[in-house]
C-alpha positions as CSV (number, residue, x, y, z in Angstrom):
1,M,0.0,0.0,0.0
2,K,1.3,3.4,-0.9
3,R,1.5,5.9,1.9
4,L,0.3,9.5,1.0
5,N,2.6,12.4,1.8
6,Q,0.6,14.3,4.4
7,T,3.3,16.7,5.7
8,G,1.8,20.0,6.6
9,S,-1.8,18.8,7.0
10,H,-1.7,19.7,10.8
11,I,-1.1,23.3,9.8
12,A,-4.3,23.4,7.8
13,G,-6.2,22.0,10.8
14,I,-4.7,24.7,13.1
15,L,-5.6,27.4,10.6
16,L,-9.2,26.1,10.4
17,F,-9.5,26.1,14.2
18,A,-8.2,29.7,14.3
19,L,-10.7,30.7,11.7
20,V,-13.6,29.2,13.6
21,I,-12.4,30.9,16.8
22,G,-12.1,34.2,15.0
23,V,-15.7,33.9,13.6
24,V,-17.1,33.2,17.1
25,V,-15.2,36.1,18.6
26,F,-16.3,38.4,15.8
27,A,-20.0,37.3,16.2
28,G,-19.8,37.9,19.9
29,W,-18.3,41.4,19.4
30,K,-21.0,42.3,16.9
31,V,-23.7,41.2,19.4
32,E,-22.1,43.2,22.2
33,Q,-21.8,46.3,20.0
34,A,-25.5,46.0,19.0
35,R,-26.4,46.1,22.7
36,A,-24.3,49.0,23.8
37,P,-26.1,51.9,22.1
38,K,-29.5,50.8,23.5
39,S,-28.3,50.9,27.1
40,A,-26.4,54.1,26.7
41,Q,-29.4,55.7,25.1
42,A,-31.7,54.6,27.9
43,V,-29.4,56.2,30.5
44,S,-29.1,59.5,28.6
45,S,-32.8,59.8,28.1
46,K,-33.5,59.6,31.9
47,A,-31.3,62.4,33.0
48,T,-30.3,65.5,31.0
49,V,-27.2,67.0,32.6
50,P,-25.1,69.7,30.9
51,D,-21.5,68.6,30.0
52,T,-20.0,71.5,32.0
53,I,-21.5,73.5,34.8
54,T,-20.9,77.2,34.0
55,T,-23.9,78.9,35.4
56,T,-26.0,78.8,38.5
57,K,-28.9,77.4,36.4
58,D,-26.7,74.5,35.2
59,L,-25.9,73.8,38.9
60,Q,-29.5,73.9,39.9
61,D,-30.6,71.7,37.0
62,T,-27.9,69.1,37.8
63,S,-28.8,69.2,41.5
64,T,-32.5,68.6,40.6
65,V,-31.7,65.6,38.4
66,L,-29.4,64.1,41.0
67,D,-32.0,64.5,43.7
68,N,-34.7,62.8,41.6
69,E,-32.3,59.9,40.8
70,S,-31.4,59.4,44.4
71,S,-35.0,59.5,45.6
72,Q,-35.9,56.8,43.0
73,L,-32.9,54.8,44.1
74,D,-33.9,55.1,47.8
75,S,-37.5,54.0,47.1
76,G,-36.4,50.9,45.3
77,L,-34.2,49.6,48.2
78,D,-35.5,46.9,50.5
79,S,-33.7,47.3,53.9
80,S,-35.2,44.1,55.4
81,T,-33.5,42.0,52.7
82,M,-30.2,43.8,53.2
83,D,-30.5,43.3,57.0
84,S,-31.1,39.6,56.7
85,D,-28.2,39.2,54.2
86,L,-25.9,41.0,56.6
87,N,-27.1,39.0,59.6
88,S,-26.5,35.7,57.7
89,M,-22.9,36.7,57.0
90,L,-22.2,37.5,60.7
């Protein structure tokens, strides 16, 4: 039986493996990039804060936005759950 010359065939396998990994990484990157604008847009639509605070009105507007955000955060907290979690760790 004649033996076929297969030198270098392992390199083709390695290249194929690298290609598959590259396609998977690229697909994951595209999915992550598709998600990013939606979450950034949702955050920016909630609070409108000037880039730089140069006037008293800018400072008051920023203070109002931060007060509203913190009150929403405080209302969503459940202190009993946090207390029970802390007690379970002690």
